[in-house]
Each structure stands twice: as structure tokens, then as C-alpha cells.
OpenMM code with the backbone's topology and positions (N, CA, C; nanometers):
from openmm import Vec3, app, unit

residues = "MET SER ARG ALA ARG SER CYS SER ALA SER ASN PHE ALA PHE PRO PRO THR PRO LEU GLY THR LEU VAL PHE ALA GLY CYS MET GLY PHE LEU TRP LEU GLY VAL GLY PRO LEU ILE SER GLY SER VAL VAL GLU MET PHE GLY LEU ARG TRP GLN ALA MET ILE GLN GLY ILE ALA PHE MET SER HIS GLN LEU GLY SER PHE VAL GLY ALA LEU GLY GLY GLY VAL LEU PHE ASP LEU LEU GLY SER TYR ASP LEU ALA TRP LYS LEU GLY VAL GLY MET GLY LEU ILE ALA GLY VAL THR GLN LEU ILE PHE ALA GLY PRO ARG SER PRO GLY ALA GLU PRO PRO ARG LEU ASP PRO ALA MET ARG THR GLY".split()
positions = [
    Vec3(-1.4176, -0.4588, -0.1877),
    Vec3(-1.3319, -0.4026, -0.0701),
    Vec3(-1.3827, -0.3643, 0.0248),
    Vec3(-1.5108, -0.3055, 0.0189),
    Vec3(-1.5638, -0.2221, 0.1508),
    Vec3(-1.6237, -0.3599, 0.2406),
    Vec3(-1.6379, -0.4540, 0.1791),
    Vec3(-1.6800, -0.5745, 0.2915),
    Vec3(-1.5406, -0.6173, 0.3561),
    Vec3(-1.4579, -0.6362, 0.3098),
    Vec3(-1.3125, -0.6446, 0.3483),
    Vec3(-1.2687, -0.5682, 0.4952),
    Vec3(-1.2976, -0.4337, 0.4455),
    Vec3(-1.2454, -0.3549, 0.5244),
    Vec3(-1.3568, -0.3648, 0.6464),
    Vec3(-1.4839, -0.3406, 0.6504),
    Vec3(-1.5734, -0.3487, 0.7508),
    Vec3(-1.5347, -0.4749, 0.7946),
    Vec3(-1.5223, -0.6009, 0.7381),
    Vec3(-1.4749, -0.7399, 0.8336),
    Vec3(-1.3575, -0.7096, 0.8587),
    Vec3(-1.2668, -0.6194, 0.8539),
    Vec3(-1.1329, -0.6401, 0.9337),
    Vec3(-1.1354, -0.5309, 1.0506),
    Vec3(-1.2422, -0.4415, 1.0178),
    Vec3(-1.2654, -0.3297, 1.1368),
    Vec3(-1.3395, -0.3958, 1.2326),
    Vec3(-1.4014, -0.4954, 1.2046),
    Vec3(-1.5121, -0.5402, 1.3445),
    Vec3(-1.4636, -0.6454, 1.3784),
    Vec3(-1.3518, -0.6423, 1.3672),
    Vec3(-1.2404, -0.7755, 1.4512),
    Vec3(-1.2374, -0.6937, 1.5858),
    Vec3(-1.2033, -0.5512, 1.5550),
    Vec3(-1.1740, -0.4474, 1.6769),
    Vec3(-1.2795, -0.4578, 1.7745),
    Vec3(-1.3831, -0.4699, 1.7644),
    Vec3(-1.5023, -0.4229, 1.8094),
    Vec3(-1.5521, -0.5567, 1.9244),
    Vec3(-1.5020, -0.6242, 1.8757),
    Vec3(-1.4926, -0.7300, 1.9733),
    Vec3(-1.3909, -0.8484, 2.0157),
    Vec3(-1.4121, -0.8742, 2.1235),
    Vec3(-1.2995, -0.9698, 2.1968),
    Vec3(-1.2160, -1.0747, 2.1324),
    Vec3(-1.1175, -1.0646, 2.1230),
    Vec3(-1.0266, -1.1887, 2.0224),
    Vec3(-1.0650, -1.3620, 2.0366),
    Vec3(-1.1146, -1.3547, 1.9336),
    Vec3(-1.1146, -1.5717, 1.9265),
    Vec3(-1.0350, -1.5967, 1.8021),
    Vec3(-1.0294, -1.7308, 1.8403),
    Vec3(-0.9209, -1.7893, 1.7450),
    Vec3(-1.0016, -1.7797, 1.5747),
    Vec3(-1.1604, -1.7901, 1.5823),
    Vec3(-1.2159, -1.7840, 1.4696),
    Vec3(-1.2339, -1.6129, 1.4190),
    Vec3(-1.2203, -1.5188, 1.5120),
    Vec3(-1.1932, -1.4424, 1.4822),
    Vec3(-1.0398, -1.3761, 1.4252),
    Vec3(-0.9673, -1.4268, 1.4681),
    Vec3(-0.8118, -1.3873, 1.4161),
    Vec3(-0.8297, -1.4686, 1.2743),
    Vec3(-0.9030, -1.5792, 1.2350),
    Vec3(-0.8628, -1.6334, 1.1315),
    Vec3(-0.9458, -1.5414, 1.0083),
    Vec3(-1.0565, -1.5107, 1.0369),
    Vec3(-1.1414, -1.4341, 0.9280),
    Vec3(-1.0492, -1.2848, 0.9353),
    Vec3(-1.0277, -1.2177, 1.0731),
    Vec3(-0.9445, -1.0816, 1.0047),
    Vec3(-0.8173, -1.1251, 0.9213),
    Vec3(-0.7465, -1.2453, 0.9228),
    Vec3(-0.6127, -1.2555, 0.8468),
    Vec3(-0.6666, -1.2929, 0.7470),
    Vec3(-0.7892, -1.3474, 0.6738),
    Vec3(-0.8378, -1.3752, 0.5420),
    Vec3(-0.8660, -1.2427, 0.5371),
    Vec3(-0.9163, -1.1638, 0.6201),
    Vec3(-0.9864, -1.0043, 0.5116),
    Vec3(-0.8534, -0.9428, 0.4991),
    Vec3(-0.7575, -0.9500, 0.5628),
    Vec3(-0.6226, -0.8706, 0.5687),
    Vec3(-0.5495, -0.9012, 0.4206),
    Vec3(-0.5951, -1.0456, 0.4014),
    Vec3(-0.5370, -1.0819, 0.3236),
    Vec3(-0.5344, -1.0738, 0.1442),
    Vec3(-0.6804, -1.0475, 0.1722),
    Vec3(-0.7827, -0.9792, 0.0419),
    Vec3(-0.7463, -0.8682, 0.0320),
    Vec3(-0.7382, -0.7846, 0.1195),
    Vec3(-0.6776, -0.6643, 0.0868),
    Vec3(-0.5528, -0.6250, 0.0605),
    Vec3(-0.4649, -0.6356, 0.1009),
    Vec3(-0.3262, -0.6788, 0.0755),
    Vec3(-0.2760, -0.7568, -0.0637),
    Vec3(-0.3879, -0.8503, -0.1350),
    Vec3(-0.3587, -0.9000, -0.2293),
    Vec3(-0.4370, -0.7534, -0.3583),
    Vec3(-0.5231, -0.7193, -0.2682),
    Vec3(-0.6003, -0.6364, -0.4092),
    Vec3(-0.5386, -0.5498, -0.4786),
    Vec3(-0.4314, -0.4602, -0.3721),
    Vec3(-0.3552, -0.3338, -0.4256),
    Vec3(-0.3070, -0.3779, -0.5604),
    Vec3(-0.2410, -0.4852, -0.5800),
    Vec3(-0.1145, -0.5212, -0.6278),
    Vec3(-0.2087, -0.4797, -0.8177),
    Vec3(-0.3175, -0.5661, -0.8497),
    Vec3(-0.3575, -0.5148, -1.0208),
    Vec3(-0.3421, -0.3723, -1.0219),
    Vec3(-0.4097, -0.3077, -0.9224),
    Vec3(-0.3770, -0.1409, -0.9389),
    Vec3(-0.2377, -0.0773, -0.9550),
    Vec3(-0.1422, -0.1179, -0.8512),
    Vec3(-0.0353, -0.0643, -0.8992),
    Vec3(0.0451, -0.1192, -1.0330),
    Vec3(-0.0044, -0.2462, -1.0900),
    Vec3(0.0354, -0.2899, -1.2354),
    Vec3(0.0237, -0.1717, -1.2886),
    Vec3(-0.1037, -0.1740, -1.3184),
    Vec3(-0.1632, -0.0800, -1.3958),
    Vec3(-0.1355, 0.0968, -1.3645),
    Vec3(-0.0823, 0.1291, -1.2955),
    Vec3(-0.0576, 0.2503, -1.2520),
    Vec3(0.0834, 0.2513, -1.3234),
    Vec3(0.1522, 0.1522, -1.2665),
    Vec3(0.3241, 0.1725, -1.3463),
    Vec3(0.3423, 0.1259, -1.4725),
    Vec3(0.2608, 0.0660, -1.5038),
    Vec3(0.2599, 0.0684, -1.6575),
    Vec3(0.2123, 0.1942, -1.7507),
    Vec3(0.0984, 0.2418, -1.6983),
    Vec3(0.0212, 0.3952, -1.7604),
    Vec3(0.1609, 0.4839, -1.7200),
    Vec3(0.2558, 0.4855, -1.6199),
    Vec3(0.2875, 0.6145, -1.5994),
    Vec3(0.4303, 0.5651, -1.6768),
    Vec3(0.4998, 0.4600, -1.6712),
    Vec3(0.6273, 0.4055, -1.7157),
    Vec3(0.6432, 0.3056, -1.8201),
    Vec3(0.5350, 0.2640, -1.8783),
    Vec3(0.5519, 0.1757, -1.9794),
    Vec3(0.5591, 0.0187, -1.9696),
    Vec3(0.5999, -0.0729, -2.0276),
    Vec3(0.6202, -0.2001, -1.9889),
    Vec3(0.6998, -0.2514, -1.9902),
    Vec3(0.8007, -0.1558, -2.0260),
    Vec3(0.9804, -0.1946, -2.0461),
    Vec3(1.0086, -0.2079, -1.8896),
    Vec3(0.9660, -0.0953, -1.8217),
    Vec3(1.0573, -0.0857, -1.6764),
    Vec3(0.9321, -0.1258, -1.6304),
    Vec3(0.8235, -0.2349, -1.6458),
    Vec3(0.7116, -0.2568, -1.5330),
    Vec3(0.8083, -0.3440, -1.4146),
    Vec3(0.8686, -0.4903, -1.4672),
    Vec3(0.8949, -0.5494, -1.3330),
    Vec3(1.0480, -0.5008, -1.2688),
    Vec3(1.1062, -0.3793, -1.2536),
    Vec3(1.2107, -0.3086, -1.2362),
    Vec3(1.1344, -0.2366, -1.0800),
    Vec3(1.0602, -0.1576, -1.1608),
    Vec3(0.9398, -0.0668, -1.0638),
    Vec3(0.8833, -0.1124, -1.0301),
    Vec3(0.8209, -0.2447, -1.0193),
    Vec3(0.7191, -0.2927, -0.9146),
    Vec3(0.8070, -0.3728, -0.8113),
    Vec3(0.9127, -0.4276, -0.8422),
    Vec3(1.0277, -0.4803, -0.7462),
    Vec3(1.0554, -0.3883, -0.6421),
    Vec3(1.0875, -0.2975, -0.6878),
    Vec3(1.1482, -0.1672, -0.6105),
    Vec3(1.0670, -0.1473, -0.5020),
    Vec3(0.9097, -0.1057, -0.5937),
    Vec3(0.8060, -0.0484, -0.5067),
    Vec3(0.7714, -0.1633, -0.3841),
    Vec3(0.7663, -0.2905, -0.4244),
    Vec3(0.7305, -0.3899, -0.3492),
    Vec3(0.8567, -0.4000, -0.2094),
    Vec3(0.9732, -0.3676, -0.2716),
    Vec3(1.1265, -0.4160, -0.1661),
    Vec3(1.0639, -0.2875, -0.0436),
    Vec3(1.0400, -0.1664, -0.1149),
    Vec3(1.0249, -0.0708, -0.0203),
    Vec3(0.9110, -0.0733, 0.1144),
    Vec3(0.7951, -0.1316, 0.0333),
    Vec3(0.6663, -0.1450, 0.0932),
    Vec3(0.7185, -0.2399, 0.2324),
    Vec3(0.7740, -0.3604, 0.2209),
    Vec3(0.8541, -0.4995, 0.2742),
    Vec3(0.9285, -0.3682, 0.3851),
    Vec3(1.0359, -0.3142, 0.3317),
    Vec3(1.1428, -0.2526, 0.4377),
    Vec3(1.0564, -0.1558, 0.5028),
    Vec3(0.9379, -0.0570, 0.4492),
    Vec3(0.8780, 0.0103, 0.5251),
    Vec3(0.7885, -0.0256, 0.6505),
    Vec3(0.7586, -0.1943, 0.6039),
    Vec3(0.6383, -0.2135, 0.7353),
    Vec3(0.7676, -0.2134, 0.8435),
    Vec3(0.8434, -0.2911, 0.7710),
    Vec3(0.9861, -0.3769, 0.8838),
    Vec3(1.0098, -0.2563, 0.9977),
    Vec3(1.0193, -0.1412, 0.9114),
    Vec3(1.0587, -0.0316, 1.0124),
    Vec3(0.9831, 0.0307, 1.0799),
    Vec3(0.8675, 0.0388, 1.0189),
    Vec3(0.7440, 0.0981, 1.1147),
    Vec3(0.7301, 0.0110, 1.2281),
    Vec3(0.7234, -0.1156, 1.2165),
    Vec3(0.7119, -0.2320, 1.3187),
    Vec3(0.8210, -0.2521, 1.4607),
    Vec3(0.9309, -0.2252, 1.3838),
    Vec3(1.0854, -0.1733, 1.4807),
    Vec3(1.0632, -0.0295, 1.5469),
    Vec3(0.9967, 0.0184, 1.4669),
    Vec3(1.0034, 0.2066, 1.5548),
    Vec3(0.8894, 0.1609, 1.6467),
    Vec3(0.7502, 0.1378, 1.5787),
    Vec3(0.6586, 0.1458, 1.7302),
    Vec3(0.7129, 0.0157, 1.8556),
    Vec3(0.7895, -0.0634, 1.8206),
    Vec3(0.8458, -0.1763, 1.9450),
    Vec3(0.9110, -0.0836, 2.0085),
    Vec3(1.0120, 0.0226, 1.9423),
    Vec3(1.1489, 0.0554, 2.0335),
    Vec3(1.0304, 0.2040, 2.0681),
    Vec3(0.9369, 0.2502, 2.0551),
    Vec3(0.8827, 0.3558, 2.1091),
    Vec3(0.8201, 0.3423, 2.2516),
    Vec3(0.7426, 0.1942, 2.2589),
    Vec3(0.6731, 0.1603, 2.3108),
    Vec3(0.7821, 0.0527, 2.4349),
    Vec3(0.9214, 0.0086, 2.4156),
    Vec3(1.0130, 0.0263, 2.4757),
    Vec3(1.0521, 0.1547, 2.5501),
    Vec3(1.0607, 0.2203, 2.5159),
    Vec3(1.0892, 0.3762, 2.5908),
    Vec3(0.9694, 0.3968, 2.6565),
    Vec3(0.9058, 0.4489, 2.6043),
    Vec3(0.7922, 0.5470, 2.6540),
    Vec3(0.6703, 0.4345, 2.7138),
    Vec3(0.6369, 0.3480, 2.6834),
    Vec3(0.5425, 0.2454, 2.7589),
    Vec3(0.3928, 0.2672, 2.7034),
    Vec3(0.3996, 0.3039, 2.5975),
    Vec3(0.2587, 0.3328, 2.5014),
    Vec3(0.3068, 0.3510, 2.3647),
    Vec3(0.1945, 0.2883, 2.3029),
    Vec3(0.2340, 0.3385, 2.1510),
    Vec3(0.1406, 0.4166, 2.0777),
    Vec3(0.1168, 0.5218, 2.1934),
    Vec3(0.0517, 0.6506, 2.1615),
    Vec3(0.1105, 0.7775, 2.0497),
    Vec3(0.2645, 0.7437, 2.0585),
    Vec3(0.3429, 0.8380, 1.9646),
    Vec3(0.3715, 0.7934, 1.8668),
    Vec3(0.3608, 0.6687, 1.8467),
    Vec3(0.3933, 0.5641, 1.7139),
    Vec3(0.2581, 0.5677, 1.6353),
    Vec3(0.1273, 0.5876, 1.7386),
    Vec3(-0.0215, 0.5815, 1.6682),
    Vec3(0.0240, 0.7587, 1.5887),
    Vec3(0.0485, 0.8387, 1.6770),
    Vec3(0.0765, 0.9841, 1.5753),
    Vec3(0.1695, 0.9878, 1.4830),
    Vec3(0.2744, 0.9203, 1.5372),
    Vec3(0.3640, 0.9600, 1.3755),
    Vec3(0.3233, 0.8947, 1.2472),
    Vec3(0.2388, 0.7435, 1.2888),
    Vec3(0.1507, 0.7350, 1.1943),
    Vec3(0.0558, 0.7808, 1.1382),
    Vec3(-0.0342, 0.8251, 1.1923),
    Vec3(-0.1334, 0.8995, 1.0877),
    Vec3(-0.0767, 1.0669, 1.0333),
    Vec3(0.0177, 1.1136, 1.1227),
    Vec3(0.0830, 1.1915, 1.0480),
    Vec3(0.1323, 1.1593, 0.9137),
    Vec3(0.2134, 1.0531, 0.9014),
    Vec3(0.2768, 1.0361, 0.7926),
    Vec3(0.1855, 1.0240, 0.6782),
    Vec3(0.0885, 0.9529, 0.7346),
    Vec3(-0.0570, 0.8943, 0.6255),
    Vec3(-0.1293, 1.0251, 0.5828),
    Vec3(-0.1103, 1.0943, 0.7023),
    Vec3(-0.1961, 1.2328, 0.6062),
    Vec3(-0.1122, 1.3042, 0.5159),
    Vec3(-0.0003, 1.3570, 0.5367),
    Vec3(0.1219, 1.3856, 0.4861),
    Vec3(0.1262, 1.3102, 0.3205),
    Vec3(0.1299, 1.1823, 0.3332),
    Vec3(0.1939, 1.1058, 0.2021),
    Vec3(-0.0121, 1.1163, 0.1298),
    Vec3(-0.1272, 1.1301, 0.1762),
    Vec3(-0.2286, 1.1443, 0.1115),
    Vec3(-0.1960, 1.2759, 0.0580),
    Vec3(-0.2188, 1.4022, 0.1358),
    Vec3(-0.1910, 1.5406, 0.0978),
    Vec3(-0.1223, 1.5031, -0.0420),
    Vec3(0.0343, 1.5107, -0.0074),
    Vec3(0.1229, 1.4414, -0.1424),
    Vec3(0.0742, 1.4085, -0.2547),
    Vec3(0.0195, 1.2850, -0.2623),
    Vec3(-0.1056, 1.2184, -0.3345),
    Vec3(-0.1546, 1.3157, -0.3855),
    Vec3(-0.2450, 1.3355, -0.3559),
    Vec3(-0.3500, 1.4787, -0.4024),
    Vec3(-0.3052, 1.5994, -0.4993),
    Vec3(-0.1850, 1.6161, -0.4456),
    Vec3(-0.1097, 1.7993, -0.4787),
    Vec3(-0.0454, 1.7236, -0.6308),
    Vec3(0.0370, 1.6518, -0.6207),
    Vec3(0.1218, 1.5808, -0.7061),
    Vec3(0.0069, 1.4920, -0.8044),
    Vec3(-0.0783, 1.4311, -0.8156),
    Vec3(-0.1128, 1.3434, -0.9221),
    Vec3(-0.2666, 1.3637, -0.9607),
    Vec3(-0.2149, 1.4899, -1.0135),
    Vec3(-0.3222, 1.5533, -1.0915),
    Vec3(-0.4205, 1.5012, -1.2203),
    Vec3(-0.5069, 1.5297, -1.2577),
    Vec3(-0.6068, 1.4545, -1.3459),
    Vec3(-0.5129, 1.4535, -1.5119),
    Vec3(-0.5259, 1.3386, -1.5436),
    Vec3(-0.5133, 1.3169, -1.7050),
    Vec3(-0.5234, 1.4012, -1.8126),
    Vec3(-0.4712, 1.4692, -1.9232),
    Vec3(-0.5417, 1.5692, -1.9784),
    Vec3(-0.5884, 1.4772, -2.0520),
    Vec3(-0.7472, 1.5238, -2.1435),
    Vec3(-0.8249, 1.4294, -2.1835),
    Vec3(-0.7525, 1.3799, -2.3456),
    Vec3(-0.6806, 1.4045, -2.3904),
    Vec3(-0.6048, 1.4089, -2.5132),
    Vec3(-0.4994, 1.3239, -2.4906),
    Vec3(-0.5059, 1.2827, -2.3837),
    Vec3(-0.3419, 1.1763, -2.3428),
    Vec3(-0.3561, 1.0510, -2.4327),
    Vec3(-0.2975, 0.9755, -2.4991),
    Vec3(-0.2865, 0.8441, -2.5624),
    Vec3(-0.1792, 0.7650, -2.4110),
    Vec3(-0.2638, 0.5989, -2.4368),
    Vec3(-0.1958, 0.5207, -2.3611),
    Vec3(-0.0885, 0.4975, -2.4085),
    Vec3(0.0059, 0.4634, -2.2720),
    Vec3(0.1426, 0.4041, -2.3526),
    Vec3(0.1766, 0.2921, -2.4506),
    Vec3(0.2501, 0.3033, -2.4973),
    Vec3(0.3049, 0.2071, -2.6447),
    Vec3(0.3964, 0.1145, -2.5838),
    Vec3(0.4200, 0.0399, -2.6844),
    Vec3(0.5688, -0.0577, -2.6576),
    Vec3(0.6539, -0.0126, -2.7050),
    Vec3(0.7641, 0.0201, -2.6228),
    Vec3(0.9097, 0.0841, -2.7278),
    Vec3(0.9204, -0.0097, -2.8778),
    Vec3(0.9440, 0.0239, -2.9817),
    Vec3(0.9586, 0.0031, -3.1004),
    Vec3(1.0825, -0.1073, -3.0751),
    Vec3(1.1967, -0.0699, -3.0140),
    Vec3(1.3222, -0.1670, -2.9739),
    Vec3(1.2784, -0.2618, -2.9301),
    Vec3(1.1627, -0.2816, -2.8275),
    Vec3(1.1339, -0.4623, -2.7996),
    Vec3(1.0598, -0.5111, -2.8549),
    Vec3(1.0583, -0.4941, -2.9802),
    Vec3(0.9151, -0.5365, -3.1110),
    Vec3(1.0469, -0.6824, -3.1599),
    Vec3(0.9777, -0.7979, -3.1504),
    Vec3(1.0183, -0.8636, -3.1916),
    Vec3(0.9619, -0.9164, -3.3453),
    Vec3(1.0607, -0.9772, -3.4514),
    Vec3(0.9925, -0.9965, -3.5636),
    Vec3(0.9871, -0.9099, -3.6962),
] * unit.nanometer
topology = app.Topology()
chain = topology.addChain("A")
for resn in residues:
    res = topology.addResidue(resn, chain)
    for name in ("N", "CA", "C"):
        topology.addAtom(name, app.Element.getBySymbol(name[0]), res)
């Protein structure tokens, strides 16, 4: 994962080229797809298999909506102010707030916690 991040970050250190753009797109694709299994595991741990499809669908939809709103908001701010400075500051601020919130509410699991089990009503046979 860290190689993909450094690959993506190094794209901004050099002038853009067609090959550099393709490499950057490939790295970002791996980074974007790399969180899928982590989210799946977290959803199953927190809510169980019964609700996995619904919760992952809602999470994916909200990420797509947030991406759209972020791009639109950045464009609107650029049109109004002629600079992306405020958009960057708002993005960094929201990221910091999200990170601190995650650290506050995602405490460690208790040592005796059992892994989630299937709902007996869902068993067949």
C-alpha cells in the first residue's frame, strides 16, 4: 500500500506526461479498490452478515455522493474566489475532524469479545 501511495504522491513532483498520468491513474485505482476488503470486514464485525449488503451499499453510495459534492463545491469555490485555497482548507479541516472523531469513538475491543455469528433465523436446513 505504501508503494502505491508514494507512487501517487511522486506524480505531483514532476511535470505531467501521458505515461505519468497513466501510472498515477493505476496507482489511484489500486488505492481505491484496496479499502473494499477492509470495509467488508468492518461491516461484518460491527453489524453481522445479515446487514452487510445493505450497509455496504449505503456506505458506497454516500462515498460517491460525497465525492460529487466535494468536486462540485471545489468548482463553485474556485468560480467565486478564483482560487482553491479555501477548498483545500475546508477539505483538510473536515479530514482532521473525521480523524479525531474516529479516534474518539473507535475504541479498542474488549479482550473477551466474541466474533459475530450468523443469525439462527438465517440458517437453512
